[in-house]
C-alpha positions in Angstrom: -22.3 -3.6 -1.9 -19.3 -4.0 0.4 -17.6 -1.1 2.0 -13.9 -0.8 1.3 -11.3 0.3 3.7 -11.4 3.9 2.6 -15.2 4.4 3.0 -15.4 2.9 6.5 -13.4 5.7 8.3 -15.3 8.3 6.3 -18.6 6.8 7.3 -17.6 6.6 10.9 -16.3 10.2 10.8 -19.7 11.3 9.4 -21.5 9.5 12.3 -19.2 11.0 14.9 -19.7 14.5 13.5 -23.5 13.9 13.6 -23.2 12.8 17.2 -21.1 15.8 18.1 -23.8 18.1 16.5 -26.5 16.2 18.5 -24.5 16.5 21.7 -24.0 20.2 21.1 -27.8 20.7 20.5 -28.8 18.7 23.6 -26.1 20.4 25.7 -27.5 23.8 24.6 -31.0 22.6 25.3 -30.1 21.5 28.8 -28.2 24.7 29.5 -31.2 26.8 28.2 -33.6 24.7 30.4 -31.3 25.2 33.4 -31.1 28.9 33.0 -34.9 29.2 32.6 -35.8 27.0 35.5 -33.3 28.3 38.0 -31.2 26.3 40.5 -34.0 24.5 42.5 -35.6 23.2 39.3 -32.1 21.9 38.2 -32.4 19.3 40.9 -35.5 17.8 39.4 -35.2 14.2 38.1 -36.1 15.2 34.5 -33.3 17.8 34.3 -30.8 15.5 35.9 -31.7 12.7 33.5 -31.3 15.0 30.5 -28.0 16.3 31.8 -26.7 12.7 32.4 -27.8 11.7 28.9 -26.0 14.6 27.3 -22.8 13.8 29.3 -23.1 10.2 28.3 -23.4 11.1 24.6 -20.3 13.4 24.9 -18.4 10.6 26.6 -19.4 8.2 23.9 -18.2 10.6 21.2 -14.9 11.0 22.9 -14.5 7.2 23.3 -15.5 6.5 19.6 -13.1 9.2 18.4 -10.2 7.7 20.4 -11.1 4.2 19.4 -11.3 5.1 15.7 -7.9 6.8 15.9 -6.4 3.7 17.5 -7.9 1.5 14.8 -6.6 3.6 12.0 -3.1 3.6 13.6 -3.3 -0.2 13.9 -4.4 -0.5 10.3 -1.5 1.6 9.1 0.9 -0.5 11.2 -0.5 -3.8 9.8 -0.3 -2.5 6.3 3.4 -1.5 6.9 4.0 -5.0 8.3 2.3 -6.6 5.3 4.5 -4.6 3.0 7.6 -5.7 4.8 6.4 -9.4 4.6 5.7 -9.0 0.9 9.2 -7.6 0.4 10.7 -10.4 2.5 8.8 -13.0 0.5 10.0 -11.5 -2.8 13.6 -11.6 -1.4 13.2 -15.3 -0.5 11.9 -16.1 -4.0 14.6 -14.2 -5.8 17.3 -15.7 -3.6 16.0 -19.2 -4.3 15.8 -18.5 -8.0 19.4 -17.3 -7.9 20.5 -20.4 -6.0 18.9 -22.6 -8.6 20.3 -20.5 -11.5 16.9 -20.2 -13.2 16.9 -18.6 -16.7 14.9 -15.5 -17.2 12.1 -17.6 -18.9 12.2 -20.1 -16.1 11.9 -17.2 -13.5 8.9 -15.9 -15.4 7.2 -19.2 -15.4 8.1 -19.8 -11.8 6.6 -16.5 -10.7 3.4 -17.3 -12.5 3.4 -20.8 -10.9 3.8 -19.3 -7.4 0.9 -16.9 -8.2 -1.3 -20.0 -8.9 -1.7 -19.8 -12.6 -2.1 -23.0 -14.6 0.0 -24.2 -17.6 -2.5 -23.0 -20.2 -2.8 -19.6 -18.5 1.0 -19.1 -18.2 1.4 -20.1 -21.9 -1.3 -17.6 -22.9 0.2 -14.8 -20.8 3.7 -15.5 -22.1 2.6 -16.0 -25.7 4.2 -19.4 -25.9 3.1 -23.0 -26.3 2.0 -25.1 -23.4 4.8 -27.6 -24.2 7.3 -24.8 -23.7 5.8 -23.9 -20.3 5.9 -27.6 -19.3 9.5 -27.8 -20.3 10.3 -24.8 -18.2 8.4 -26.2 -15.3 10.3 -29.5 -15.6 13.6 -27.6 -15.5 12.4 -25.5 -12.5 11.3 -28.6 -10.6 14.6 -30.4 -11.4 16.7 -27.5 -10.3 14.6 -27.0 -7.1 14.8 -30.7 -6.3 11.0 -31.2 -6.2 8.6 -33.4 -8.2 5.7 -31.0 -8.8 3.8 -27.8 -8.3 2.7 -28.6 -4.7 6.2 -29.3 -3.5 7.6 -26.3 -5.4 5.1 -23.9 -3.7 5.7 -25.8 -0.4 9.3 -24.8 -0.4 8.4 -21.1 -0.1 5.6 -21.7 2.4 8.1 -23.6 4.5 10.5 -20.6 4.3 7.8 -18.2 5.5 6.7 -20.5 8.4 10.3 -20.9 9.6 10.9 -17.1 9.9 11.3 -16.4 13.7 8.9 -13.9 15.2 10.0 -11.3 17.7 8.7 -12.2 21.2 6.4 -9.1 21.4 4.5 -10.2 18.2 3.7 -13.7 19.3 0.9 -12.6 21.6 -0.9 -10.5 19.0 
């Protein structure tokens, strides 16, 4: 079973809460030991090691919480960027289809072709004959000035690769 993106943060949050509870218990235990033993005993190596372990656990919880927050923000930003890219790709596709004056049927077949469906699959989804889909594809390829599916898809890949990136995004 693979974890999807919604269960991972929940799992991490549960672990962080468990660590917080453990840290609170150990901090209470160290404080109780310190009040029982008094000041001179607080300088013993056992007490100092316990105190440092508790402080280390608390520091780890703070670090993990901040790191998880940063990761969730980054994920939200990347999802937003992906949405923008998908919108831009859709705009590129529609602009090309407009330039080539594709008919509604040709547009439909072209969309399915870009999604990677084969002729038989497209025919089945559209409820038409394979010969009709082939005729639409020939019209699409002729209007686009290409000779086949690979070149057709390549036109759109080329458009995506030629979009300039802002300087601050090149390093990421």
